[in-house]
N, C-alpha and C positions, 0 to 999 in steps of 0.2 A: 630638810630644806637646804642642806649644803651650807656653804659659807655665808649665805645671805640671811640665815635665821637670826633674827635680832628683834629687839623691842621696836626698832624702826619699821620693820615689816608689819608688826601688830598695830602700830600707830596708823600706818597707811590703811590697813584693813578696817580699823575703827572709823577713819575718815570716810572710807568708801561706803559705809552704811548710810551716810548722809548724802554724799555726792553722786553715788552710782558709778564712780570711776575709780579703778584701782591701777596705779602705775607702780610697777615693781621692776623697772628697767635697770640694767647695769648693776645688779646686786650679786652676781656670781652664783645665782641659784642653780642647783642641780636637780631640784624637784620643787613642786608647788606646795604652798601651805594649804591647809584644808579650807576650801572656799564655801563650804556648805551653808554657812550663816549668810552668805551673800547671794544665794541661788536666785532669789526673786528680786534682788535689788540692783545687781550689777548690769550696767549698760555698756561700759568700756573697760577692757582688760588689756593692759600693756605689759608684756613680759619680754620685751626686746632686750637684746644684748645680755643674755645670761648663758648658762651652760646646760640648758635643758636638752635631754636626748629624746624625750617623748612628751606627750600631752595626755594626762590621765583622763579616762572616760568621764570622770566626775565633772569635767569642764562642760560637758554636754548638758548638765543639769541647770546651767545658767540661763534660765528660760527667757530672760529679757535682754540678753546680750546683743548689742548692735555692732560693736567694733572690737575686733580681736587682732592684736599685734604680737607676732611671735618672731619678728625679725632677729637675725643675728644669734641664733642658737645652734644646736647640733641635732635638730629634730629629724628623725628618719621617716616618721609616718604620723598622720593625723588620726584621731579616733574614728573608728568605723561609723559611730553614731553621730558624727558632726552634723548630720541633717536634722537632728533634734533642735538645733539652735535656730528655731523658726523665725526669729526676728533679726538675724544677723544681716547687716548691710555691707560691712567691709571686712575682708580677711587679708592680712598681709603676713606672709611667711617667707621673707626675703633672706637669702644667704643662709640656707639650712642644707639638709641632706635628703630632702624628699625625692623619691623615685616615681611616685604616683600620688593621686589623691582619691579619697573614698567615693564610691558610687553614690553614697547618700547625699553628697553635695547637690545632687539634682533636686533635692527637697527644699533647698534654701531659696524660697520664692521671693524674698526681699533683698537678695544679694545684689549690690550695685557695683562693687569693686573687688577684684581678685588679683592680688599682686603676689606672684610666686617666682619672681626672678632669682637667678643665681642658685638653682638647686640642681638635681640630677634627674629631672623628669624626662622620660624617654618617649612618651606618647601624648598627643594632644588630648586634653581631658574633655571628651565629648559629653560627659555628664553635665557640663555647664550649658549645653545647648537646651533651649526651652525655658531658661530663667528669664522671665519677661522684664525684670527691672535692671538687668545687667548692663552696665555702661562701659566698663574698662576691664580688660583682661591683659595682664602683663606676665608673659612666660619667657621673657628674654633671659639669655644666659643659661639655658638648659641643654638637653641632649635629644630634643625632638627631631625626628627624621622626616615626618610627613604631615601635611594638613589633610585629614582623611575625609572620605565620603561621610555624609551625615552631619556635616558642619553647617548645613543650610539653616538649621534651627537656632543658631547662635544669634542672640539679640544684641550683642555688644556694639557700641559705636566705635570703639577703638580697641584694636588687638595688636599687641607688641610681641613678636616672636623673633626679634633680632638675636643674633649670636646663638643659633642652634645649629643643627646639622640637616636642615630641611632640603631635600632634593626633589620632592613631589608635592604638588598642590592640587587638591580635587577641584574640578570646575564648579562643583556645587557651592563653593565659597561665594560665587557670584550671586547666589540667591539669598545671602544673609540680608535681612530686610533693613537693618539700621547701620550696617558697617560703613563708616566713612573714612577711617584711618587704619591702614594696614602696614605694619612695620616688619619688613623681612630682610633687614640688612645683615650682612655677614653670615650667610648661610651657604648651602652647596647647590644653589639653583643654576641651571643652564637656561639659556633664553627660551628653549623649547618647553621648559617647566612652567612658564608663565601662561596660565590658561587665557585664551583669547576672550572667554566669557567674562573674566575678571576685569579686563579693560573695556569690553564692549557693553556689557549688560548689567554691571553691578552698580551699587550706590557709592563705591569707593572713590573719593576725590583726593586722597593723599596716599600714594603708594610709594613706599621707601624700599628700594632694592639695591642700594649701593653695596659693594663688597661681596658680590656673588661671582659666579664663574662666567661672566660675560661683561662686555663693555657697555656702559650706560647708553651709548649711541645706538646699540643694537635693539633696544626696546622700542625705539621710535619706528622700527620697521615692522613690528608685530601688528597684525590686523586688529583694529579696535583702539589703537593708541590715540588716534585723533579724538575718538569719543571720550576717552579718559581725560584728555587735555581740556576738553570742553567743560567737564565737571570741575576739574582742578581750577581752571580760570574763573569759572562762575563763583566758586567759593572765595577765591582771592579778591574778586571785585567786591563781594559783600563785606570783607574784612576792612576795606579801605574806603 
């Protein structure tokens, strides 16, 4: 268990039997304790700010887990069987060393929030498309180069892909049925990379594109910009 192995960890595990929540953050853990006794009990697992390099497959036995926080570790990959966490609602793996996520995440039908910022992910995880409960996807601070075809199945309301290396956006993003907020700041987009469909035909009412390879004034000349501004203004009016 690394430097974090102590009676304190055992005490937290005993408490978790009653509360369903196990918080082992900031304990210098290099590996996990045996969680088998909590397989049917645990709903929240917080392992943030440790020294974990991986997540053992046994974590996928936590059949009632709803919230998993792995922020601030050294994790290079998630278990291939993570899709077995059938009740998972939120996954946060901020500031780790992930380069991709498992295909089995497509099975997480109750997932609402996926926060994977500040990793080394190189491709947009299209396996998240089709998850009907998904609200928020945060992939900021990675190494993604394109928003690919096939993204039209994404159900998220907000997508953050700020601070990547994106130079291409598939027009199919305009077909995302619930997408309202799209953050694309500090990427490698030229003005011709912004699909007219995104401005003209999408549900997006907040499009953030500062810090790309064009001046903000230029986007006002793209066909469809006035349609986008109608949606933006309508949302602002509702807020006040």
